C-alpha positions as CSV (number, residue, x, y, z in Angstrom):
1,M,8.2,21.9,9.6
2,I,4.5,22.9,10.2
3,K,2.0,20.7,12.0
4,C,-1.6,21.1,11.0
5,E,-4.4,19.4,13.0
6,T,-7.5,20.8,11.3
7,I,-8.7,20.8,7.8
8,D,-8.8,24.6,7.8
9,E,-5.2,24.9,8.9
10,M,-4.1,22.5,6.2
11,R,-5.9,24.3,3.5
12,K,-4.6,27.7,4.6
13,A,-1.0,26.3,4.6
14,I,-1.4,25.0,1.0
15,S,-3.0,28.3,-0.1
16,A,-0.1,30.3,1.3
17,F,2.4,28.1,-0.5
18,R,0.4,28.4,-3.8
19,R,0.4,32.2,-3.5
20,E,4.1,32.3,-2.8
21,K,5.0,29.8,-5.5
22,P,2.2,29.5,-8.1
23,D,4.1,27.0,-10.2
24,G,5.4,25.0,-7.2
25,V,4.8,21.2,-7.1
26,V,3.1,19.7,-4.0
27,G,4.0,16.2,-3.1
28,F,1.9,14.1,-0.7
29,V,2.6,11.0,1.3
30,P,-0.6,9.7,3.0
31,T,0.1,7.3,5.9
32,M,-1.5,5.8,9.1
33,G,1.6,6.7,11.1
34,Y,4.0,4.5,13.1
35,L,6.5,5.4,10.4
36,H,9.3,3.2,9.2
37,E,12.0,3.3,6.5
38,G,9.4,2.3,3.9
39,H,7.6,5.6,4.6
40,A,10.9,7.4,4.8
41,S,11.7,6.3,1.2
42,L,8.4,7.9,0.1
43,M,9.1,11.1,1.9
44,K,12.6,11.3,0.6
45,R,11.4,10.8,-3.0
46,S,8.7,13.5,-2.6
47,A,11.2,15.9,-1.1
48,T,13.6,15.3,-4.0
49,E,11.0,15.7,-6.7
50,C,8.6,18.4,-5.3
51,D,8.8,21.9,-4.0
52,L,6.6,21.1,-0.9
53,T,6.1,17.8,0.8
54,V,3.0,17.1,2.9
55,L,2.8,14.0,5.1
56,S,-0.6,12.9,6.6
57,I,-0.8,10.7,9.7
58,F,-4.3,9.4,10.2
59,V,-5.5,6.0,11.4
60,N,-8.6,5.7,9.3
61,P,-11.4,3.8,11.1
62,L,-13.4,3.3,7.9
63,Q,-10.9,0.8,6.5
64,F,-10.9,-1.5,9.6
65,G,-13.5,-4.2,10.0
66,P,-15.4,-4.9,13.2
67,N,-12.9,-7.6,14.4
68,E,-9.8,-5.9,13.1
69,D,-7.0,-4.0,15.0
70,F,-8.1,-0.3,14.8
71,D,-7.6,0.2,18.6
72,R,-4.5,-1.9,18.6
73,Y,-2.9,-0.3,15.6
74,P,0.5,1.0,16.8
75,R,0.8,4.8,17.2
76,D,3.9,6.9,18.1
77,P,3.2,10.5,17.0
78,E,6.4,12.0,18.6
79,R,8.6,9.5,16.8
80,D,6.6,10.1,13.6
81,M,7.2,13.8,13.8
82,A,10.9,13.4,14.3
83,L,11.2,11.0,11.3
84,A,9.2,13.4,9.1
85,K,11.5,16.3,10.0
86,A,14.5,14.1,9.3
87,N,13.2,13.4,5.8
88,D,12.5,17.0,4.8
89,V,8.7,17.0,5.2
90,D,7.4,20.6,5.1
91,I,3.9,20.0,6.5
92,V,2.5,17.2,8.7
93,F,-1.3,16.9,8.6
94,M,-2.4,15.0,11.7
95,P,-6.2,15.3,12.1
96,S,-8.3,13.5,14.7
97,V,-11.1,11.1,13.8
98,Q,-13.6,13.8,14.9
99,E,-12.0,16.3,12.6
100,M,-12.2,14.0,9.6
101,Y,-15.6,12.5,10.4
102,P,-17.5,15.1,12.5
103,R,-20.8,13.3,11.7
104,P,-21.6,9.8,10.5
105,I,-20.4,9.6,6.9
106,K,-23.0,8.9,4.3
107,T,-20.9,9.3,1.2
108,K,-18.3,6.7,0.3
109,V,-16.0,6.1,-2.7
110,L,-16.4,2.6,-4.2
111,V,-14.1,1.3,-6.9
112,E,-15.7,-1.7,-8.5
113,G,-14.1,-4.9,-9.8
114,I,-10.5,-4.5,-8.6
115,T,-11.7,-4.3,-4.9
116,S,-13.4,-7.7,-5.0
117,R,-10.2,-9.8,-5.0
118,L,-7.2,-10.3,-2.8
119,C,-7.6,-8.1,0.4
120,G,-10.9,-6.8,-0.8
121,A,-12.3,-10.3,-0.8
122,S,-11.1,-11.2,2.7
123,R,-11.7,-7.7,4.2
124,P,-15.1,-6.5,2.8
125,G,-15.5,-2.7,2.8
126,H,-11.8,-2.1,3.4
127,F,-11.2,-0.4,0.1
128,D,-14.3,1.6,0.4
129,G,-12.7,3.1,3.4
130,V,-9.4,3.6,1.6
131,G,-11.0,5.2,-1.4
132,T,-13.1,7.5,0.8
133,V,-10.3,8.7,3.0
134,V,-7.8,9.2,0.2
135,S,-10.4,11.1,-1.8
136,K,-11.0,13.4,1.2
137,L,-7.3,13.9,1.7
138,F,-6.7,14.7,-2.0
139,H,-9.5,17.4,-1.7
140,I,-8.0,18.8,1.5
141,V,-4.3,18.8,0.5
142,S,-4.7,19.4,-3.3
143,P,-1.4,17.7,-4.2
144,D,0.1,17.5,-7.6
145,R,1.8,14.1,-6.9
146,A,1.0,11.4,-4.4
147,Y,3.4,8.7,-3.4
148,F,2.3,5.1,-2.4
149,G,4.4,2.0,-1.6
150,M,3.9,-1.0,-3.8
151,K,3.8,-3.3,-0.8
152,D,0.1,-2.8,-1.0
153,A,-0.2,-3.1,-4.8
154,Q,-3.9,-3.5,-4.7
155,Q,-4.2,-0.2,-2.9
156,V,-2.1,1.5,-5.6
157,A,-4.3,0.0,-8.3
158,V,-7.5,1.1,-6.5
159,I,-6.3,4.7,-5.9
160,T,-4.9,5.0,-9.5
161,K,-8.3,3.9,-10.9
162,M,-10.2,6.2,-8.6
163,T,-8.1,9.1,-9.6
164,E,-8.5,8.4,-13.3
165,D,-12.2,7.8,-13.1
166,L,-12.9,11.0,-11.1
167,N,-10.5,13.1,-13.1
168,L,-8.6,14.1,-10.0
169,P,-5.6,16.4,-10.9
170,V,-3.1,14.1,-9.0
171,S,-0.3,12.0,-10.4
172,I,-0.1,8.7,-8.5
173,I,3.6,7.7,-8.0
174,P,4.1,4.0,-7.1
175,C,7.3,3.3,-5.2
176,E,9.2,0.1,-4.6
177,T,8.7,-2.0,-1.5
178,I,11.4,-1.5,1.1
179,R,12.5,-4.7,2.9
180,E,14.5,-5.9,5.8
181,S,17.9,-7.4,5.1
182,D,16.3,-10.9,5.2
183,G,13.6,-9.9,2.7
184,L,10.6,-9.3,5.0
185,A,8.6,-6.3,3.7
186,L,8.6,-3.4,6.1
187,S,5.2,-2.9,7.8
188,S,3.9,-1.1,10.9
189,R,2.3,-4.4,11.8
190,N,5.6,-6.2,12.1
191,V,5.9,-5.0,15.6
192,Y,3.1,-7.4,16.6
193,L,5.2,-10.5,15.6
194,S,6.8,-12.6,18.3
195,E,10.4,-13.6,17.8
196,E,9.4,-17.0,16.3
197,E,6.7,-15.5,14.1
198,R,9.1,-12.8,12.8
199,K,11.6,-15.6,12.0
200,Q,9.0,-17.6,10.1
201,A,7.5,-14.6,8.3
202,V,10.4,-14.4,5.9
203,I,8.7,-17.3,4.1
204,L,6.6,-14.7,2.2
205,S,9.6,-13.1,0.4
206,Q,11.1,-16.5,-0.1
207,A,7.9,-17.7,-1.8
208,L,8.0,-14.6,-4.1
209,D,11.7,-15.4,-4.9
210,A,10.5,-18.9,-5.8
211,A,7.8,-17.5,-8.0
212,S,10.4,-15.8,-10.0
213,E,12.2,-19.1,-10.6
214,L,9.0,-21.0,-11.3
215,L,8.0,-18.5,-13.9
216,K,11.1,-19.5,-15.9
217,L,9.6,-22.9,-16.4
218,E,7.7,-23.8,-19.6
219,D,4.0,-24.6,-19.1
220,M,3.9,-22.9,-15.7
221,T,0.2,-22.0,-15.3
222,A,-1.5,-19.8,-12.7
223,D,-3.1,-22.8,-11.1
224,R,0.2,-24.7,-10.9
225,L,2.1,-21.6,-9.6
226,V,-0.5,-21.0,-6.8
227,S,-0.3,-24.6,-5.8
228,E,3.5,-24.5,-5.6
229,L,3.4,-21.3,-3.6
230,H,0.9,-22.8,-1.1
231,R,3.3,-25.7,-0.6
232,I,6.2,-23.3,0.0
233,V,4.4,-21.1,2.5
234,K,3.1,-24.0,4.4
235,Q,6.7,-25.0,5.2
236,A,6.4,-22.3,7.9
237,E,4.5,-24.0,10.7
238,L,2.9,-20.9,12.0
239,A,1.7,-19.6,8.6
240,V,-2.0,-19.5,8.1
241,I,-2.7,-18.6,4.5
242,D,-5.5,-16.1,3.8
243,Y,-4.9,-16.0,0.1
244,I,-2.2,-16.6,-2.6
245,D,-3.2,-15.4,-6.0
246,V,-1.8,-14.7,-9.5
247,L,-3.6,-12.0,-11.4
248,L,-3.1,-9.6,-14.3
249,F,-2.0,-6.1,-13.1
250,P,-3.4,-3.5,-12.7
251,D,-6.9,-4.7,-13.5
252,L,-6.6,-7.6,-11.1
253,T,-8.4,-10.0,-13.4
254,E,-7.7,-13.7,-13.5
255,P,-5.5,-15.1,-16.3
256,D,-6.6,-18.3,-18.0
257,G,-5.7,-20.9,-15.3
258,Q,-4.1,-23.2,-18.0
259,M,-2.3,-20.5,-19.9
260,D,1.5,-20.7,-20.0
261,L,2.5,-17.7,-18.0
262,S,6.0,-17.6,-19.5
263,K,4.3,-16.6,-22.8
264,S,2.0,-14.0,-21.4
265,E,2.4,-10.4,-22.7
266,D,0.6,-9.0,-19.6
267,Q,2.0,-7.8,-16.4
268,L,1.4,-10.3,-13.6
269,I,1.1,-9.8,-9.9
270,V,1.8,-12.6,-7.4
271,A,0.2,-11.5,-4.2
272,M,-0.4,-13.1,-0.8
273,A,-1.8,-12.5,2.7
274,V,-0.7,-14.8,5.5
275,R,-1.3,-14.7,9.2
276,F,1.3,-15.4,11.9
277,G,-0.5,-15.6,15.2
278,K,-2.8,-12.5,15.3
279,T,-0.8,-10.6,12.7
280,R,-1.8,-10.5,9.1
281,L,1.0,-9.7,6.6
282,I,0.7,-9.0,2.9
283,D,3.4,-9.1,0.2
284,N,3.5,-9.2,-3.6
285,R,5.8,-8.9,-6.6
286,L,5.1,-7.8,-10.2
287,F,6.4,-9.7,-13.2
288,S,6.5,-8.6,-16.8
289,R,7.0,-10.6,-19.9
290,K,10.4,-9.0,-20.3
291,E,11.5,-10.0,-16.8
292,V,10.3,-13.6,-17.3
293,A,11.8,-13.9,-20.7
294,C,15.3,-12.8,-19.6
295,H,15.5,-15.8,-17.4
296,V,14.5,-18.4,-20.1
C-alpha cells in the first residue's frame, strides 16, 4: 500500500498505474478519516470491483461552519492506515490543508436547488465545501468509479448532480448505510456521544422503521408523516430535532403535502438530523412505490 501526501505524488502514482494497465479501473473512496466499518464496506466493494483502489483521508475545512467541530473532529491516522491496508486499499492520499488549499480559495462548486434543503438549510455553505473538495479530488485522483455511503443521501445526490452537470468521467456508486446491531447508523461522530446519548440515539433508526409502517397506511401524507415522526423522536428526552423531512429523491423537492404517499410513483426519502448534546446525527431511508405497495 502506497501513502501519498502531495498532489504531485498522487498524480504520479495514478499515471504509473495507467501506463502499466491502460484499461484498468480505478476506484475511489473519499473520506474525512476516523474510519469505521461503514468506510470499510466502501473500500471492500471498490477492491472487489476495481483494479486499483484509492482512499483519501482529508478533513475538509470548507464544509465546516464557524461554530462547527473542525478542530474537534476525531482523527486517528495510524488506525486509518491499518484499516485501509486490511481492506485492500492500494493508495492512501492523505494531504494537509496547506497542500489542498495553499492560498485562499476563490473558486467554489455550487450545486443549486438540492443543497437548499435538509443539511444544506441548517448548515449554509456546507455543500459548497463538499462540492469543491470532491471536484478537486476527482481532478487529482482521476477515478473511474467513486463510492459514497447513503447515510448522507443528500451528499450523494449533490455529488451525482455535480458529476452529471460538469460531465466528469466518474461513475458515482451509492452504497447502503452500515448500522450497529441496534440500528444506529455508523458515524465518526458517534464517538462524541455519552453513554446515555448513545442509548437514546437509536430513536433515529426506530423512527425510520416506523416510517416504513406508516407508509403502509392509506391517506398517509407527507405532512402527517412528518408530524408522526416528530412525535416518535421526541420520545427520546435528549433529542433536539434539527429537521425531519419527506422529499422526492434525488431532486429533493417537496411532494404535495396532502398527496397520499402510498400512491406516489416517485422515490421518497425520509431524512432527519437530530442533536444529542453537542453531537448532531443524521439518518435517512429511501422508499419506492414498489416497497410501499408490497406492504399494503
